C-alpha positions as CSV (number, residue, x, y, z in Angstrom):
1,X,98.8,92.6,53.7
2,X,96.9,95.1,51.9
3,X,96.4,97.4,54.5
4,X,94.4,100.0,52.7
5,X,91.8,97.2,51.6
6,X,91.7,96.3,54.9
7,X,91.2,99.5,56.6
8,X,88.5,100.3,54.0
9,X,86.5,97.5,54.4
10,X,86.8,98.0,58.5
11,X,85.2,101.4,58.3
12,X,82.8,100.2,56.0
13,X,81.7,97.5,58.6
14,X,81.4,100.1,61.0
15,X,78.6,102.1,59.3
16,X,75.1,101.7,60.2
17,X,73.7,99.1,58.1
18,X,70.3,100.3,57.0
19,X,69.7,97.1,55.4
20,X,70.3,94.9,58.5
21,X,69.9,97.4,61.3
22,X,69.9,94.7,64.1
23,X,73.7,94.0,63.3
24,X,74.4,97.5,64.2
25,X,71.8,97.7,67.2
26,X,73.7,94.8,68.6
27,X,77.1,96.3,67.7
28,X,75.8,99.8,69.7
29,X,74.3,97.5,72.7
30,X,77.9,96.1,72.8
31,X,79.9,99.6,72.9
32,X,77.3,100.4,75.3
33,X,77.3,97.4,77.8
34,X,81.2,97.5,78.0
35,X,81.2,101.5,78.7
36,X,78.8,101.1,81.5
37,X,80.4,98.1,83.0
38,X,84.1,99.6,83.0
39,X,82.3,102.2,84.4
40,X,80.5,100.6,87.5
41,X,83.7,99.0,87.8
42,X,85.9,102.1,88.7
43,X,83.2,103.5,90.9
44,X,82.9,100.3,92.8
45,X,86.5,99.7,93.1
46,X,87.4,103.1,94.3
47,X,83.9,103.0,96.9
48,X,85.2,99.7,98.2
49,X,88.9,100.7,98.4
50,X,87.7,104.1,100.1
51,X,85.2,102.2,102.5
52,X,88.3,100.2,103.6
53,X,90.9,102.9,103.9
54,X,88.4,105.0,105.9
55,X,87.6,102.5,108.6
56,X,91.4,101.4,108.1
57,X,91.8,105.3,109.4
58,X,89.3,105.2,112.0
59,X,90.6,102.1,113.1
60,X,94.3,103.3,113.7
61,X,92.8,106.3,116.0
62,X,92.3,103.6,118.8
63,X,93.9,100.7,117.6
64,X,97.5,102.2,116.1
65,X,99.5,100.7,113.8
66,X,101.5,98.5,116.6
67,X,100.9,98.1,119.8
68,X,103.7,96.3,122.4
69,X,102.1,94.3,125.2
70,X,103.4,92.9,128.2
71,X,103.5,88.9,128.4
72,X,104.4,89.6,132.2
73,X,104.0,91.6,134.9
74,X,106.3,94.8,134.9
75,X,108.1,93.5,131.7
76,X,107.1,96.9,129.8
77,X,109.0,99.9,131.5
78,X,110.7,102.9,130.9
79,X,114.0,101.4,130.3
80,X,112.4,99.8,127.4
81,X,111.0,102.3,125.8
82,X,114.1,104.5,126.3
83,X,116.1,101.4,124.5
84,X,113.2,101.4,121.6
85,X,113.2,105.3,120.9
86,X,116.4,105.4,120.7
87,X,116.8,102.5,118.2
88,X,113.9,103.5,116.1
89,X,114.0,107.4,116.2
90,X,111.7,107.7,112.9
91,X,108.8,105.9,115.2
92,X,106.7,107.7,117.4
93,X,105.8,105.7,121.3
94,X,103.0,106.6,123.6
95,X,103.2,104.3,126.5
96,X,99.6,103.5,128.5
97,X,98.1,102.0,131.3
98,X,94.4,101.0,130.7
99,X,91.9,99.7,133.1
100,X,87.8,99.3,132.6
101,X,85.7,101.5,134.9
102,X,82.4,102.4,135.1
103,X,81.6,106.4,135.3
104,X,79.1,108.3,136.9
105,X,77.6,111.5,137.1
106,X,74.0,112.4,138.8
107,X,71.9,109.3,138.3
108,X,73.5,108.2,134.6
109,X,76.3,105.8,134.5
110,X,78.6,104.1,131.5
111,X,81.0,101.6,131.3
112,X,84.1,101.3,129.1
113,X,88.0,101.8,128.8
114,X,89.9,104.4,130.8
115,X,93.7,105.0,129.4
116,X,96.4,106.8,131.1
117,X,98.7,108.5,128.8
118,X,101.1,111.0,128.7
119,X,99.0,114.1,126.9
120,X,102.1,115.1,125.0
121,X,103.0,111.6,123.5
122,X,99.6,110.6,122.8
123,X,99.0,113.4,120.9
124,X,101.5,112.7,118.6
125,X,100.0,109.3,117.5
126,X,96.4,110.2,118.1
127,X,94.8,112.9,115.6
128,X,91.6,112.7,117.5
129,X,93.0,113.0,120.8
130,X,95.0,116.0,119.5
131,X,92.1,117.4,118.2
132,X,89.8,117.3,121.8
133,X,93.1,118.3,123.5
134,X,93.4,121.6,121.6
135,X,95.4,124.1,124.0
136,X,94.2,122.3,127.3
137,X,97.0,121.2,129.7
138,X,95.2,118.6,131.8
139,X,96.1,118.1,135.4
140,X,96.2,114.5,137.0
141,X,92.7,114.2,137.9
142,X,91.3,115.4,134.5
143,X,89.5,113.0,132.1
144,X,88.5,113.2,128.3
145,X,85.7,111.0,127.4
146,X,84.2,109.9,124.0
147,X,81.4,112.2,122.8
148,X,78.6,109.1,123.2
149,X,79.9,109.2,127.0
150,X,79.8,112.8,127.0
151,X,75.9,112.6,125.6
152,X,74.8,110.0,127.9
153,X,76.0,111.5,131.2
154,X,75.1,115.1,130.3
155,X,78.6,116.3,131.1
156,X,79.7,120.1,130.7
157,X,83.2,121.6,131.0
158,X,84.4,121.0,134.5
159,X,81.9,118.9,135.8
160,X,83.0,116.3,138.2
161,X,82.2,112.4,137.5
162,X,82.9,109.3,139.3
163,X,84.7,106.3,138.3
164,X,84.9,102.9,139.8
165,X,87.2,100.7,139.1
166,X,87.3,96.5,138.6
167,X,90.3,96.9,141.5
168,X,88.9,96.7,145.4
169,X,89.9,98.1,147.9
170,X,89.8,96.1,151.8
171,X,87.5,97.9,154.0
172,X,87.5,95.9,157.4
173,X,85.6,92.7,156.3
174,X,84.3,93.9,153.2
175,X,85.8,94.7,149.5
176,X,85.0,97.9,148.0
177,X,85.6,98.9,144.2
178,X,88.2,101.9,144.4
179,X,86.6,105.5,142.9
180,X,87.6,108.3,142.4
181,X,86.3,111.9,141.1
182,X,87.6,113.2,137.9
183,X,87.0,116.5,136.2
184,X,85.8,116.5,132.8
185,X,87.6,118.9,130.8
186,X,86.6,118.0,127.0
187,X,85.5,115.2,124.6
188,X,86.9,113.6,121.3
189,X,84.6,111.9,118.3
190,X,86.4,109.4,116.6
191,X,83.3,108.9,114.1
192,X,82.8,105.5,115.4
193,X,80.0,104.7,118.2
194,X,81.8,101.7,119.6
195,X,84.7,103.8,120.8
196,X,82.8,107.4,121.1
197,X,80.7,105.6,123.9
198,X,83.5,103.4,125.7
199,X,86.6,105.1,125.4
200,X,88.2,107.6,128.1
201,X,91.8,109.3,128.9
202,X,93.0,110.8,131.8
203,X,96.9,111.1,132.8
204,X,99.2,108.7,133.4
205,X,100.0,109.7,137.0
206,X,96.3,109.2,138.0
207,X,95.8,105.5,136.9
208,X,99.3,104.7,138.4
209,X,98.1,106.1,141.9
210,X,94.7,104.5,141.6
211,X,95.7,101.0,140.6
212,X,99.2,101.1,142.4
213,X,101.4,100.7,139.0
214,X,104.8,101.3,139.7
215,X,106.4,104.3,138.1
216,X,107.7,103.7,134.7
217,X,105.7,100.6,134.3
218,X,103.1,100.2,131.4
219,X,100.3,98.0,130.5
220,X,101.5,98.6,126.8
221,X,103.0,100.7,124.0
222,X,101.2,102.4,121.4
223,X,103.2,102.9,118.1
224,X,102.8,105.0,114.7
225,X,104.8,104.1,111.9
226,X,104.2,104.8,108.2
227,X,105.4,101.1,107.0
228,X,104.0,99.2,109.9
229,X,104.2,95.7,108.1
230,X,108.3,96.1,107.7
231,X,108.6,97.6,111.2
232,X,106.9,94.6,113.1
233,X,109.6,92.3,111.8
234,X,112.4,94.4,113.0
235,X,110.5,95.5,116.3
236,X,110.1,91.6,116.9
237,X,113.9,91.2,116.7
238,X,114.5,94.1,119.1
239,X,111.7,92.5,121.6
240,X,113.4,89.0,122.0
241,X,114.0,88.4,125.6
242,X,111.9,91.6,127.0
243,X,109.2,89.0,127.8
244,X,107.0,91.2,125.3
245,X,105.3,91.1,122.1
246,X,103.9,93.0,119.6
247,X,100.7,92.9,117.3
248,X,100.0,95.1,114.0
249,X,96.6,96.4,113.5
250,X,95.7,93.9,110.5
251,X,96.0,91.6,113.3
252,X,93.7,92.8,115.9
253,X,91.4,93.7,113.2
254,X,92.3,90.3,110.7
255,X,88.6,89.0,110.2
256,X,86.8,92.5,109.4
257,X,89.5,93.4,106.4
258,X,89.5,89.9,105.3
259,X,85.8,89.8,105.0
260,X,86.2,93.4,103.3
261,X,88.7,91.5,100.9
262,X,86.8,88.9,100.1
263,X,83.6,91.2,99.2
264,X,85.9,93.0,97.0
265,X,86.7,90.4,95.3
266,X,83.3,88.9,94.8
267,X,82.0,92.4,93.6
268,X,84.7,92.7,91.1
269,X,84.2,89.1,89.6
270,X,80.0,89.8,89.4
271,X,80.9,93.2,88.0
272,X,83.4,91.7,85.6
273,X,80.2,89.9,84.0
274,X,78.7,93.2,82.9
275,X,81.1,93.4,80.6
276,X,81.2,89.4,79.5
277,X,77.7,89.8,78.8
278,X,78.3,93.0,76.5
279,X,80.7,90.9,74.9
280,X,78.4,88.8,73.7
281,X,76.8,91.4,72.2
282,X,80.2,91.8,70.2
283,X,80.1,88.0,69.2
284,X,76.5,88.0,67.9
285,X,77.1,91.2,66.4
286,X,80.1,89.8,64.4
287,X,78.4,86.4,63.4
288,X,75.6,88.1,62.1
289,X,78.3,90.6,60.0
290,X,79.8,87.4,58.6
291,X,76.7,85.5,58.0
292,X,75.1,88.7,56.0
293,X,78.3,89.3,54.0
294,X,79.2,85.7,53.1
295,X,79.2,86.4,49.4
296,X,81.6,89.6,49.7
297,X,83.9,87.4,51.9
298,X,83.8,85.0,49.3
299,X,84.5,87.6,46.5
300,X,87.7,89.0,48.4
301,X,89.0,85.2,48.8
302,X,88.6,84.4,45.3
303,X,90.3,87.9,44.3
304,X,93.2,87.0,46.1
305,X,92.8,88.4,49.7
306,X,94.1,85.9,52.6
307,X,92.3,84.6,55.4
308,X,94.5,86.1,57.8
309,X,93.6,89.6,56.1
310,X,89.8,88.3,56.6
311,X,90.3,87.6,60.0
312,X,91.9,90.5,60.8
313,X,89.1,92.7,59.3
314,X,86.4,91.2,61.5
315,X,88.9,90.7,65.0
316,X,89.7,94.6,64.1
317,X,85.8,95.5,64.0
318,X,85.4,93.5,67.0
319,X,88.6,95.4,68.9
320,X,87.3,98.8,68.1
321,X,83.8,98.0,69.3
322,X,85.3,96.8,72.2
323,X,88.2,99.4,73.0
324,X,85.9,102.2,72.4
325,X,83.5,100.6,75.2
326,X,86.5,100.8,77.5
327,X,87.8,104.1,76.7
328,X,84.3,105.8,76.9
329,X,83.8,103.8,80.1
330,X,87.0,105.0,81.8
331,X,85.9,108.5,81.1
332,X,82.6,107.9,82.0
333,X,83.9,106.4,85.3
334,X,86.5,109.1,86.0
335,X,83.7,111.5,85.5
336,X,81.5,109.9,87.6
337,X,84.4,109.6,90.3
338,X,84.9,113.1,90.3
339,X,81.3,113.9,90.6
340,X,81.1,111.9,93.7
341,X,84.3,113.3,95.3
342,X,83.1,116.8,94.6
343,X,79.5,117.1,95.2
344,X,77.2,115.4,98.0
345,X,75.4,113.5,95.2
346,X,75.6,110.3,97.9
347,X,75.3,111.0,101.4
348,X,76.1,108.6,104.1
349,X,74.5,108.4,108.1
350,X,77.7,109.4,109.7
351,X,76.7,107.6,113.0
352,X,76.6,104.2,110.8
353,X,79.9,104.5,108.4
354,X,81.4,106.9,110.3
355,X,81.5,109.6,107.7
356,X,78.5,111.7,105.7
357,X,80.6,111.5,102.4
358,X,81.1,108.4,100.3
359,X,84.6,107.5,100.5
360,X,86.5,107.3,97.1
361,X,89.9,105.7,96.1
362,X,90.9,103.9,93.2
363,X,94.0,102.0,93.5
364,X,96.2,101.8,90.6
365,X,96.2,97.8,90.9
366,X,92.5,97.6,90.3
367,X,92.5,100.1,87.5
368,X,94.8,98.1,85.9
369,X,92.9,94.8,86.7
370,X,89.7,96.4,85.2
371,X,91.5,97.3,81.9
372,X,93.2,93.7,81.7
373,X,89.7,91.9,82.5
374,X,88.1,94.4,79.8
375,X,91.0,93.9,77.0
376,X,90.8,90.3,77.4
377,X,87.3,89.7,77.0
378,X,87.2,92.1,74.4
379,X,89.8,90.1,72.5
380,X,88.3,86.5,73.1
381,X,84.9,87.7,72.1
382,X,86.3,89.6,68.6
383,X,88.6,86.2,67.9
384,X,85.8,83.7,67.9
385,X,83.9,85.5,65.0
386,X,86.8,86.6,63.2
387,X,88.0,82.5,62.7
388,X,84.7,81.6,61.9
389,X,84.6,84.0,58.6
390,X,87.5,82.4,57.5
391,X,85.8,79.0,57.4
392,X,83.7,79.5,54.2
393,X,83.3,77.5,51.1
394,X,84.4,80.3,48.6
395,X,83.0,78.1,45.5
396,X,79.6,77.1,47.3
397,X,79.0,80.3,48.3
398,X,79.8,81.6,45.1
399,X,77.5,79.0,43.2
400,X,74.6,79.3,45.7
401,X,74.7,83.2,46.3
């Protein structure tokens, strides 16, 4: 193959064609379209990934990577907790007791879930709780509430609030709900209203006393794990015969993350169509080039150029247009990523999305998928016109043109 000839003709065909400007304009539009398509895909996948991870992080705050639950009363106890802590020293465990409750301060009331926890253990696995706790040393009947409850009940440090539990106390001929006055010490803000308006924390001893739970008996154990998918299988083996089960965060919120994954896939396919549409300009540009250069192609073939060399010329022209668009799109995408990540160009309502900052996180798998998809589209778009360039009747073209 005559590489010098091929390179010379490729450079010639890439120059702006003043005689047929529409060919060059079509090539420019193809370049711009591919660039924009790749850029939008990079930014869109970054936002989708960032949003999913942000919600995942927020959900971890209250749902935790793994949770052990009892299948029978008193099947979760201190002995099982100690056994698991010794067996899995790298995992962090936080036992809890929970109950539904209504909290009242003055005339204002709010319902929610209250968790009795061991502050030191809960702080190790719950950063929101740890931040709210600070240097405070909660006493038995101290309570920490979500910021939504605090705002609704207008609670101040040291304020007294009455909690009504679903458990009932017999009083003569009637039943009265259990109630107890707690001291409000601080509040937490998770960034998700569903938790801020319904979750409360107190000491393990308080709920053990009020709900008449045996000391060392728990309603569940929250677990922090850096590799929850692997650890859940190991823990299932350890929990056999204990009348206890275990669930992961993905099982508790499976529908939500499945929907986000489906949206991400659909968005990827739709945005990939931008590159597909742009590639049509590559096809039209090369086809117009073939039609306008029929005489030159026929002369080259008659002078000894092979069909493979002719195909290589047009394939290279198409791939140069497409690949330069991909490279430019990658550069624009990362510039856009940097701008969105470092400047508040786009702000979100924090009470809706849990964060005012636009979350961004580009997964390597998504980046590779974008590049591979774009390259395949460009190669296919370049191959068809290149193959048509060799289907020329040399004698007929030279005789008539």
